[in-house]
C-alpha positions as CSV (number, residue, x, y, z in Angstrom):
1,M,32.8,-28.0,-42.6
2,L,29.6,-28.4,-42.2
3,D,27.7,-25.7,-39.9
4,S,24.3,-27.9,-39.3
5,P,24.1,-31.7,-37.8
6,R,22.9,-34.7,-39.5
7,P,18.8,-34.2,-39.7
8,A,17.6,-36.3,-36.5
9,V,14.1,-36.8,-37.3
10,S,12.7,-39.0,-40.4
11,F,10.9,-37.0,-43.2
12,T,8.2,-38.9,-42.4
13,D,7.7,-37.8,-39.0
14,Y,9.0,-34.3,-39.4
15,A,6.2,-33.9,-42.4
16,Y,3.4,-35.6,-40.9
17,N,3.4,-31.8,-37.9
18,E,1.8,-30.4,-41.0
19,T,-1.7,-30.3,-42.0
20,R,-0.6,-30.9,-46.3
21,Y,0.8,-34.3,-45.2
22,K,-1.5,-35.4,-43.1
23,A,-4.4,-34.7,-45.7
24,L,-2.3,-36.3,-48.4
25,A,-1.6,-39.8,-46.0
26,A,-5.6,-39.2,-45.3
27,A,-6.8,-39.2,-49.2
28,N,-4.5,-41.5,-50.7
29,P,-2.5,-43.4,-48.4
30,T,-0.4,-45.8,-50.6
31,E,0.9,-42.7,-52.8
32,A,1.8,-40.8,-49.8
33,K,3.6,-44.0,-48.6
34,R,5.5,-44.0,-52.0
35,L,6.4,-40.0,-51.7
36,M,7.5,-40.2,-48.0
37,G,9.9,-42.7,-49.1
38,L,11.4,-40.9,-51.9
39,A,11.2,-37.6,-50.2
40,Q,13.3,-39.5,-47.4
41,E,15.6,-41.1,-50.3
42,L,16.2,-37.5,-51.6
43,M,17.3,-35.9,-48.1
44,T,19.3,-38.6,-47.0
45,L,21.1,-37.9,-50.5
46,R,21.4,-34.5,-50.8
47,Y,23.1,-34.3,-46.9
48,K,25.6,-37.1,-48.1
49,N,26.1,-34.5,-50.4
50,Y,26.5,-32.2,-48.8
51,E,29.1,-33.6,-46.2
52,N,31.3,-34.4,-49.7
53,M,31.7,-31.2,-50.1
54,A,32.7,-30.2,-47.4
55,T,36.1,-31.9,-48.2
56,W,36.4,-30.3,-50.7
57,K,39.3,-27.5,-51.1
58,A,38.3,-23.9,-52.5
59,E,40.2,-25.1,-56.0
60,E,38.2,-27.9,-56.7
61,F,35.0,-25.5,-56.7
62,A,34.6,-24.5,-60.4
63,P,32.6,-20.9,-61.1
64,V,29.3,-21.1,-62.8
65,A,30.0,-19.2,-65.9
């Protein structure tokens, strides 16, 4: 069971509330757009992985040695 909902805001919308991301966009807009796309893709994949893991039974988790 997940204890947090799926993100309601895109990573880009969230990130551009911080000065460091605004500075990146101002200094290099092309690279900022590329990096924001990658970050959004990774965030989406990570949450999908969490959703998948939430369906697993306890026995399916292997201990890390």
